[in-house]
C-alpha positions as CSV (number, residue, x, y, z in Angstrom):
1,M,-0.1,0.0,-0.1
2,T,2.9,2.3,0.6
3,F,4.0,1.9,-3.1
4,F,0.3,2.6,-4.3
5,T,-0.1,5.6,-2.0
6,L,3.1,7.1,-3.2
7,V,1.9,6.9,-6.7
8,A,-1.7,8.2,-5.7
9,V,-0.1,11.3,-4.2
10,G,2.0,12.0,-7.2
11,L,5.5,11.2,-5.6
12,L,6.4,7.9,-7.6
13,R,5.8,7.3,-11.2
14,P,3.1,4.6,-12.0
15,S,5.6,2.7,-14.0
16,E,7.6,2.2,-11.0
17,G,5.2,2.2,-8.1
18,M,2.5,0.1,-9.4
19,P,4.7,-2.9,-10.4
20,A,6.6,-2.6,-7.1
21,A,3.2,-2.8,-5.4
22,R,2.4,-5.8,-7.3
23,A,5.5,-7.5,-6.7
24,A,5.2,-6.9,-2.8
25,A,1.7,-8.3,-2.9
26,Q,2.7,-11.3,-4.7
27,R,5.7,-11.8,-2.3
28,A,3.3,-11.7,0.7
29,T,1.0,-14.1,-0.7
30,D,3.9,-16.5,-1.6
31,L,4.8,-16.4,1.9
32,D,1.4,-16.7,3.4
33,A,-1.6,-17.1,1.0
34,S,-4.0,-16.3,3.8
35,I,-2.8,-12.5,3.9
36,K,-6.0,-10.8,2.7
37,D,-4.6,-7.3,2.5
38,A,-2.0,-8.6,0.0
39,H,-4.7,-10.0,-2.3
40,A,-6.5,-6.6,-2.0
41,V,-3.3,-4.8,-3.1
42,S,-2.9,-7.2,-5.9
43,A,-6.5,-6.5,-7.1
44,I,-6.2,-2.6,-6.8
45,V,-3.1,-3.0,-9.1
46,V,-4.8,-5.1,-11.7
47,G,-8.0,-2.9,-11.6
48,L,-6.7,0.7,-11.3
49,Y,-3.3,0.2,-13.4
50,G,-4.1,-2.8,-15.4
51,R,-7.6,-1.9,-16.1
52,D,-8.9,-5.6,-15.9
53,W,-12.0,-5.3,-13.8
54,H,-12.8,-8.9,-14.0
55,Q,-9.3,-10.0,-12.9
56,A,-9.6,-7.4,-10.1
57,Q,-12.9,-8.8,-8.8
58,R,-11.4,-12.4,-8.9
59,R,-8.4,-11.3,-6.7
60,F,-10.7,-9.5,-4.4
61,G,-12.6,-12.6,-4.0
62,A,-9.7,-14.1,-2.2
63,A,-9.6,-11.1,0.1
64,L,-13.4,-11.2,0.8
65,E,-13.6,-14.5,2.8
66,E,-15.0,-14.1,6.1
67,P,-13.7,-12.9,8.5
68,I,-13.0,-9.8,6.2
69,P,-10.6,-7.2,7.5
70,S,-12.1,-3.5,7.8
71,S,-9.0,-2.5,5.6
72,V,-10.0,-4.9,2.9
73,R,-13.6,-3.6,3.0
74,F,-12.2,0.1,2.8
75,H,-10.0,-0.9,-0.3
76,Y,-12.7,-2.8,-2.1
77,A,-15.2,0.1,-1.7
78,T,-12.9,2.9,-2.7
79,W,-10.9,1.2,-5.3
80,Y,-13.2,-1.2,-6.9
81,L,-16.8,-0.7,-6.3
82,S,-16.7,3.2,-6.3
83,P,-14.7,3.3,-9.9
84,L,-17.5,1.0,-11.3
85,G,-20.1,3.2,-10.0
86,R,-21.6,0.9,-7.6
87,H,-21.9,3.7,-4.9
88,A,-24.5,2.1,-2.8
89,E,-22.6,-1.3,-2.4
90,A,-19.5,0.8,-1.9
91,L,-21.3,2.8,1.1
92,A,-22.5,-0.7,2.8
93,Q,-18.9,-1.9,2.6
94,L,-17.7,1.3,4.3
95,H,-20.1,1.4,7.0
96,R,-19.3,-2.2,7.9
97,G,-15.5,-1.4,7.9
98,L,-16.0,1.8,10.1
99,A,-18.0,-0.5,12.5
100,D,-14.7,-2.1,13.4
101,D,-12.5,1.1,12.9
102,P,-14.7,4.1,13.5
103,L,-11.7,6.5,13.7
104,Y,-10.2,5.5,10.2
105,L,-10.7,9.0,8.7
106,L,-10.1,8.0,5.0
107,G,-13.0,5.7,5.4
108,R,-15.1,8.3,6.7
109,V,-14.0,10.7,4.0
110,Q,-15.1,8.0,1.5
111,V,-18.4,7.7,2.9
112,G,-19.0,11.4,2.6
113,M,-18.1,11.0,-1.0
114,E,-20.3,8.0,-1.8
115,L,-23.2,10.0,-0.4
116,C,-22.6,12.9,-2.7
117,S,-22.3,10.2,-5.5
118,L,-25.5,9.1,-4.8
119,G,-27.0,12.6,-4.7
120,Q,-27.3,13.0,-0.8
121,Q,-25.0,16.0,-0.8
122,A,-26.3,17.4,2.5
123,A,-25.5,14.1,4.3
124,G,-22.3,13.8,2.4
125,L,-21.1,17.4,3.3
126,A,-22.0,16.6,6.9
127,E,-19.8,13.6,7.1
128,L,-16.8,15.4,5.6
129,E,-17.4,18.3,8.1
130,R,-17.3,15.7,11.0
131,V,-14.0,14.7,9.7
132,L,-12.5,17.9,9.9
133,D,-14.1,18.5,13.5
134,M,-11.9,15.5,14.3
135,D,-8.8,16.7,12.4
136,S,-8.9,20.2,11.0
137,G,-5.9,19.8,8.9
138,F,-6.9,16.4,7.3
139,G,-5.9,17.0,3.7
140,P,-8.3,14.7,1.9
141,A,-11.3,16.1,3.8
142,L,-10.2,19.6,3.2
143,G,-9.8,19.0,-0.7
144,L,-12.9,16.9,-1.2
145,L,-15.2,19.3,0.8
146,G,-13.8,22.2,-1.0
147,R,-14.4,20.6,-4.4
148,E,-18.1,20.0,-3.5
149,Y,-18.3,23.8,-2.3
150,A,-16.9,25.0,-5.6
151,I,-19.4,22.8,-7.5
152,A,-22.2,24.1,-5.5
153,G,-21.2,27.7,-6.1
154,R,-20.0,28.4,-2.5
155,V,-17.0,29.9,-4.1
156,D,-15.6,32.0,-1.0
157,D,-15.8,28.8,1.1
158,A,-14.2,26.7,-1.7
159,L,-11.2,29.3,-2.0
160,A,-10.7,29.1,1.9
161,L,-10.6,25.3,1.7
162,A,-8.4,25.2,-1.3
163,D,-5.7,27.4,0.7
164,R,-5.9,25.2,3.6
165,T,-5.5,21.9,1.5
166,F,-2.5,23.3,-0.4
167,G,-1.1,24.1,3.1
168,A,-1.7,20.6,4.3
169,I,-0.4,18.8,1.2
170,P,1.5,21.4,-1.2
171,R,2.9,18.7,-3.6
172,H,-0.2,16.6,-4.0
173,P,-1.5,17.3,-7.7
174,N,-5.1,17.5,-6.6
175,A,-4.2,20.1,-4.0
176,V,-2.3,22.2,-6.6
177,G,-4.9,21.9,-9.2
178,F,-7.7,22.7,-6.7
179,L,-5.9,25.9,-5.7
180,A,-5.1,26.9,-9.1
181,G,-8.6,26.4,-10.1
182,M,-9.9,28.4,-7.4
183,L,-7.5,31.2,-8.0
184,R,-8.6,31.3,-11.7
185,R,-12.2,31.3,-10.9
186,T,-11.7,34.4,-8.6
187,G,-9.8,36.3,-11.0
188,H,-6.3,35.5,-10.2
189,D,-5.2,34.0,-13.4
190,E,-1.4,34.8,-13.3
191,E,-1.2,33.3,-9.8
192,A,-3.0,30.0,-11.1
193,R,-0.7,30.0,-14.2
194,Q,2.3,30.5,-12.0
195,L,1.2,27.6,-9.7
196,L,0.7,25.2,-12.3
197,E,3.7,26.1,-14.2
198,S,5.7,25.4,-10.9
199,F,4.2,21.9,-11.2
200,D,4.9,21.2,-14.8
201,D,7.9,19.0,-14.1
202,T,6.1,16.4,-12.5
203,W,4.4,13.4,-14.3
204,S,1.2,14.1,-12.5
205,V,0.6,17.5,-14.0
206,S,-2.3,16.3,-16.2
207,R,-4.2,15.3,-12.9
208,A,-3.6,18.7,-11.5
209,H,-5.0,20.5,-14.7
210,A,-8.1,18.2,-14.4
211,E,-8.6,19.3,-10.8
212,S,-8.3,22.9,-11.8
213,A,-10.8,22.5,-14.6
214,I,-13.4,20.9,-12.1
215,A,-13.0,23.8,-9.8
216,C,-14.1,26.1,-12.5
217,G,-16.8,23.9,-13.6
218,E,-15.1,23.0,-16.9
219,F,-15.9,19.3,-16.9
220,E,-15.3,18.7,-20.7
221,T,-11.8,20.2,-20.3
222,A,-11.2,18.0,-17.2
223,V,-12.0,14.8,-19.1
224,E,-9.5,15.7,-21.7
225,S,-6.8,16.3,-19.0
226,L,-7.9,13.0,-17.4
227,K,-7.4,11.3,-21.0
228,A,-3.8,12.5,-21.0
229,A,-3.4,11.3,-17.1
230,T,-4.9,7.9,-18.2
231,N,-2.2,7.5,-20.9
232,D,0.4,8.3,-18.3
233,G,-1.0,5.2,-16.4
234,D,-2.0,7.5,-13.5
235,P,-4.2,5.5,-11.1
236,G,-4.9,8.8,-9.2
237,V,-7.5,9.7,-11.7
238,W,-9.9,7.9,-9.6
239,L,-9.6,10.6,-6.9
240,L,-11.6,12.8,-9.1
241,F,-14.4,10.3,-9.9
242,T,-16.2,10.3,-6.5
243,G,-18.7,12.6,-5.4
244,T,-20.5,15.3,-7.5
245,A,-17.6,15.7,-9.5
246,G,-17.6,12.1,-10.7
247,N,-21.3,12.4,-11.9
248,R,-20.5,15.4,-13.8
249,L,-17.5,13.9,-15.4
250,R,-19.5,10.9,-16.4
251,S,-22.1,13.0,-18.0
252,A,-19.7,15.1,-20.1
253,E,-20.1,14.7,-23.8
254,N,-16.6,13.4,-24.2
255,W,-16.9,11.0,-21.3
256,P,-17.4,7.8,-23.8
257,A,-13.8,8.0,-25.1
258,L,-12.3,8.0,-21.6
259,R,-14.5,5.4,-20.4
260,A,-13.1,3.3,-23.1
261,K,-9.6,4.1,-22.2
262,L,-10.3,3.1,-18.6
263,N,-11.9,-0.1,-19.9
264,L,-15.1,0.6,-17.9
265,P,-18.4,-1.3,-18.8
266,Q,-21.1,0.8,-20.1
267,S,-23.6,1.6,-17.4
């Protein structure tokens, strides 16, 4: 999971980190085939990086035998069910995982995003706000709540959260893109340009541009940037497909071409 996380936050290239994650998971299962988290990591790599969703389901099958660790439920919900648009199932898995590990903040953040994906924005925002009550500097909650605010037209609130997100995780591509987008949306075009240019030497810049476009409500442009990110093998594109943003991206006119690149089944 460390290798995968480093890729997701933009610190390790997919071509390095995802094969390393796969190899570590394989080594773990070679040593002990009962390690369910290792099967889950293998499934994540196959799905998000290999885009073989059928094989990912089969590999998750080995991880989802009772008793199921809460970590496996979180992985299955966030990195398999949610990308496939199966948000109600994802929410059920998250709730069962949180019953065993109620203070896992990433799980609670994902609950908020699945609620927003299901059109239950008020409940989703309330869940994200509760996470920030527990940890006011938790970057994922700051950024995802801010994105929801931006889409809802709460521009001042979104800009404030963009600043806080960037302060918490300043080299994260989504944090960079979110702040750049909010700067552009509030008329600070030159500051936005400089911020994105300072990030141009990283492989994950396409994801940052997609996040910037979402903050400005430019979903067709965001899809084009996500096509480029997908060509780079970036599994972090899925960080943009939860919540209201995910629904809007999947409704864009140019979504079918990206859906094909991601090898997703037609819904």
